[in-house]
N, C-alpha and C positions, 0 to 999 in steps of 0.2 A: 874057708872059714868055718868057724868054729864056736857054737853055741852052747851055754849049759845051765841049766836050772839052778836056783839057788842053793838047793842041797847038797850041788857039787861045790860050792863055794868055797869050802875048807881045802878042796884039792888044788886050788889056786895058788900060786906061789908069790905073783906080783900083786902089791898092795892097790888099790884104786880108791877114787873119791868118786862119791855120786852125791846128789841132791840131798842134802839133810833131812828133808820133809818127806821125801819119797821112798816108797818101799820097792825094793828092784825084786822082780820075779825073774830074771833070766839076765846071764851074764854073755859076755861073748871076748875070745881070748884073740888079742892083734896077733895077727900073722905077719911076716915078713913080705913087703910089698902091697899091704894092706892100703887105704886110703879111704877117707870118710864117707865120701860119697857111696862108696862101694860097700863098705859094713853098714850104713842104713840102707841102703837098698836089699841087700842079702837079708837082712833082718825085718824088712816089712815096715820101716818106719823113715821119717824124715830127717835131713840132715838138723831140722830145727829140733826136733824130739832129742835126736842122739846128744846134742848139746844141751839142751834142759836135763836132761840125764846126768849128765857129766859135765860139770860146769867147768871143769880143770883140763878138758880135753885141749890138745893142742894138735888141730888137724895138719899143720905143718910139719910136724916131729913126732908122730905115731912111733911108741915103742913096741917092738915086739915082744909078746909074752904077756903084756899088761892086759888087765880085765876092763870092759866096758858093760855098763849097764844098757840093755836094748829092750827091756820089755818092763812097763810100770804103768799106771794106771795114772794119768794126769789131768787136770784140770781146767778151764778156760783160763784161769788167771795164771796158770804157766807159760801159756804161750803170748799172753799178754799184759804189758804194764801198762796199768792207768794211768795216765799222765794228766797233772791238773789243768785246768783251762782258765782258771781264774787266780792263778798265782800262788793258792795256799795248798799246803802239803801236810803230810802226816798222816797217823792213823785213819782210814775212813777218807781221808780227802785226795790221795793220790801221791805220784813221784813228779819230781820236777823234771823240767825237759832237759834234755843233753846238755852238760856243760854248766848245769847250775846248782846250787846246794839248798838244802832244806835247813832253813836256820831252825833256831832255839825257839824262836818265835810264830814258826809254823806257816812262813813265807820262804818261797823260792828268790833267790838270787846270788850274785857272786861278790866276792870280796870278803874280808875277815869278818864282817857283822853276820855273813850265813853260812861261811865256810869255815870257821874258826870253832871257837868254845861252843859246846852245846849244839855243833851241826849232828842232823840226823841222817847218818849214812844210808841207813836202808831205805830212805827216799829220795836219795840224790846223791852228788858228789860231796867229798869232804876232803878238806887239807889233808895231806899226808904230813906228820910231823915232821920238821925240819925240812920241807920242800914247799914248793910253791905251785899251786895247781895250774894245769895249761888250760885256756879256756878251748873248748871243742870245737867251735865253729870259727877259729881264726883261719880267713883266709890264707892268709901268706905263711903260716906254720904248719896246718893242719890238713889242707884241703889237697886231695891228690890231684897232681896238676894233670889233667886228661891229655894236653897235647904233649907233654915230658913223657906220657907212659906208652901213646900210642907210638911215638916216634922211636923210643928205645927199641920197643919191640918189633915194630916195624924193620928198623934197621938189623935186628937180630936175625929175624927171618930171613929178610932179602940176603942178608950174608949167607947164610945155611942154604938157601935158592942156589945160591951162585956156587957155592962150593960141590953141591950134591949134583947141580943141574945146569951145566955150563953152557948146554946147549939150548937156544931159547925155545927152539919147537917143543924140547922135551920137558923144559920147564912150564911152558902154557898148558901144555898135556896134562900135567901134574896136578895146576892149579884149577882147571877144568874138571877134572876127576873129581878133585878136593871137595870144590863147591855142591857138585851134585851128591856126593856122598854124604855130607853133612847136613844138605837141604832139608833134608826129613825132619831133622831133629829141630831146625830153626822153625819149620811149619807146625810141629809139637808144641814149641815154648808159647806159641801164641793162643792156645786152648782157652786161656782167661779172657779173651776178647768175645767166645760165646757166651759168657757168664753176665754178660752186663745186662742188669735188669732182672736177673733170674734168682729166685729165693734159694739162699744155700742149702736147704733141704733137697732142693729140685736137681740141683747139679750132678750129673751123669760121671763119676769119676770113672767107670768102666771105660768110656769114651776116652778119657784122658789117657788111660796106659793102652788102648788100643792104637793110639796116635804112637806112642812112643816104641809100640812093640813093631809097627811098621816102619819107623824111621830106622829102628835096629836093622830090620831085615833089608831095607835100601843100604845103609852103611855096609853092611857084609856083603850083600852082592858086588858091590864094588872092591872092596879090599880081596875079596877071594878071586876075582875074575884077573887071569894071568894075561889078558891081552893087553891092560893098561899099567902104568907105572905109579898109581896111587895105591899102595897096600899098607898095613899097620907096621912093617919093617920101613919103609919110606917115610911114612908121616911120621912115627918115632925119631927117625933119624933127625927130620927139621925140627922137631919140638927139641930134641937135646941140644942140639947145635945150637937153638935160640934161648936155651936155659931157661924150658918149660918143662924140665921133666920129660916123663913117657907115659902112656897110656894102655890100657889093656882093650880088647875090643868092644867091652861094654861100658867103657867110661862114660862117654856120652848118653848112653841110655840111663846110666844110673843117675845121671843128672837130671834127666828129663822125668823120669819115674819119680824123683823125689818131690815135684809139685804135686801129683798125684796123689800120694801118701800124705804131704802136708794137708791137701783138701779133704782126705778122708777124716785125719785126725782132727782138722777143725770143726767138721762136721759133726763128729761126736762129742767133741767137749763142748759145742756151741747149743747142741741138743741138752744134753745130759744137766748143763748148768741154766737151762731154760733163758738163753740169751736174749732170745727173740721176742719172748714176753716182756723182757724190762725193756726192752728199746721200743715198746709200742706206745706208751705215753710220752717219749720224746719225739717221735716220728709225729706223733699230731701236734706237737707244739711246732716243731718245725713245720709244718701246713700250715698252722696259723699265721706264724711269722712270716711265710713267703706269700701268703694272701693278702696281708697287711701291707707286706713290701710292695706287691703289685698294684694295689688299690691306689695307693699315695705316692706312687711311682716318682720320685725326685732324685733318682741317683744319678742320672745322665743329664738332667735338664734342669739346672740351676741359674736361674736368670738375676738370682740377686748377689751372685759373687761368680767373678772370672776366675774360674778353676784353670785356666789355659795358663796362669801364672805358674804353676806347678814345673812348664816347661824350661823355667830358666831358675827354679830353684833345685829341681831335681836333677841331677848331672851322672852321667855314666863315669866313674874314676877310670877305670880302664875296662878292657875287655879280655877274658881269660883268654890267652894264646892268641890273642888278635881273632877270637872266633866272634863275629858279631851277635850269634846267636846265644853267647855267653856272656852278657855285662855283667859289671860288677858295681853297685850303687855305693855312694857314700851312707854311712851308717846314720849320719846326722842329718840328711837332708830332709825336706818337710813331707814326705810321704807318709800315710799310715801304715804302710806296710814296712816301711822302716823301724826297727824294733823300739829305736829310742823316744817314739812318740806313741808307744801303747799298743800297737797292732800285735796281733799275737802270730808272726811269722819268726819262726825261730828254727828253720831247719829241720834235719830228722829227729826230731824230739822225742818220738813214742815208740818205735818199733825196735829196740835195742836187740831183743832176741832174734828177731827176723833178718834186720839188714847188717848186724855184726862187721864185718869188715867193709862193706860199702857205705858206712853211715856217711863220711866225709865226700864220697864219691858221688852219693845221691842228693845232696845238699841243695844244689839247684833246682832240683825238679821237687823237692820236699817245700822251698820256699815258695815257688810257684802254685804247690797245691794248699799252703796255708792260704795264700793270697785270693787264690779261687773259692775256698770254703766262705769267706765274706762277702761274696759277690755272685756267686753262680750257684747252680743247683749241685746236689752233692754227686748224683750220677756223672754227671758233665766232668765235675771235677776230679772223681776218681778215675774216669777213664783216661783225660788227658794227663794223669799222673803218671799212669803206669806208660802211656806212649812217649812222655819226656823222659823217663827212667830207660826204657828202649833206647831212645835217641842217646842218651849218656853212653850205653853200654857200645853203640854202635860209632860212637866219636872216639872212644877209647882203646876198643879192640877189633874194629871191622878192618882185618888183614886178610890178605889171601895168601896161603891157607890160613884158615882161622885158629887163633891163639885159643888156648884151653880156657882162660879165663873170661871171653865173650858167653859163653853158654852159662858158666857159674852165675854170670853178672846178671843174664836175663832170668836164670832160677832164683835169685833173689828179688830181682823187681816184680816177678810173677808172684812170690809169697806175699811182699811187702803190699802189693794191691789187694790180694786176697783178705788179708787182715784188715786194712782200711775201708774195704767196701763193705764188711759185714760188723765189725768189731763196735762196742757199746761206746767205748771214748770216743771214735770217730763221729757219732752221731751227735754226743755231747759237744765234741770241738765245733762241728759245724752249727749247730744250735748256737753255742756262746759267740762263735764269730758272727754270724747272723744278728744276734742281740746289739753287738758291740756296733755293728754298723746302724741299727735303727735308733741306738742310742746317741750316736755321736754324727751323723750324717747332715744336722742342721745347724752344728755349733762352728760359728765362725770363730776360729781360735786364731791367735797372732800367726801360727804357722800356716790356718786354713787347711791343714792336714785331715782334720777329722769330717770339716764338712764337706771336702770334696772326694770322701773315698767312693771307691768303685766308681768313679765316673770315666769316660772315655779314655784318659791318658792311664790309669790303673788298668782297665780292661785292655789296653793296647801293650802294656810295658811288663804288668807285674803278673796278673789273672793267668794262670796256667802257663807261665812263660819258665823257663831256665834261666834263674837269675842267681847272683849272690851277692854280698855286702862286704863290704870293707870291714876291718875289726874295728869293736867298739873304741872311741877316744876316751 
């Protein structure tokens, strides 16, 4: 891998594109067999930063000889897109949630009124002339089908194993050794669980890196042991035969170290831009709201109205892949969490730069997190959010031997949880959601959705649960 300073830029023959408002200090020339996690780890940055610095990068099709920016000073706003919590958008107001347009009137929405003439593309989606915008949270068209993903990969892995290890005992030995070889990375990827309730500035990223180092040592011990049949060559044969490409011995280490580098970067921009101080008054308001809610607690005890009627109004349209843990609710039913009634549950609307390719995959977890912000404590919601994302990763990719995508999935889950745990927009969103509940919990509307928000039904079915909606009608 080869990096070079800006002064050497004139020597580069292949053009590149970096973010227009970023001054790059160092570039890297892509080599044959490079991959994005490897490039970012080699240069001591996260994959998130690599993509911010190089917005047009295509990690599925890196071009040998092309140049990438790998060093520049970034700000907090480069990592976090501020998403509006009140539906207003534009300069100083924030971006629209995923799949919505910022109309000429400064409000988010879909359709010609918002996405056509006058649409503000820098704050949301807009129609491309001559085309029709696809709604990003349409279950049937855009959601990654977890069961199909799992089934397709599993079938390919099983076929590869049958081809390479026709003897059942040797196949079982391979699987057992592969599990042990990769278990260190599985453990290291749970580093974020020790950060719950810890101030960002006090998180020890050296401990994170040490876990990745230990995982790499364990992996190398196994693949270098001639007494077992799991080694880099045999594992790559399985990966290649199952259409997953191949890896080098540091592939999973590079994914692992990505979370540590991202944490370092986020700590730096968080401190430099004084985000902790900016959040203080919001935290104080949140505390007052929570105290008020606790002192006048009518969220789950409403004698004046029979909220159990929700059982007949709110129905599961279907279960994703017949999985009872992944219900899909009708978007037009009478729950406050169904977006047609005004609740702010809109899937993975905020972290475009972090979620990237997993934005649809994690939509059920994002919905549960949005619901939780209405009803529970932020810290509990963020922890449950991470657990739900990991659950989705395991549903989609837990096959033995492990597919490459499993660890990438968990890395994105970690990155997303880190941002949500500390970002200012998350505190703003949490405050807004709790205020929404306080304003509406006593209203007996014809749909009774507002009156019964955060009741036992909502806590059982929506809050911190993985779920989805049917498309809007």
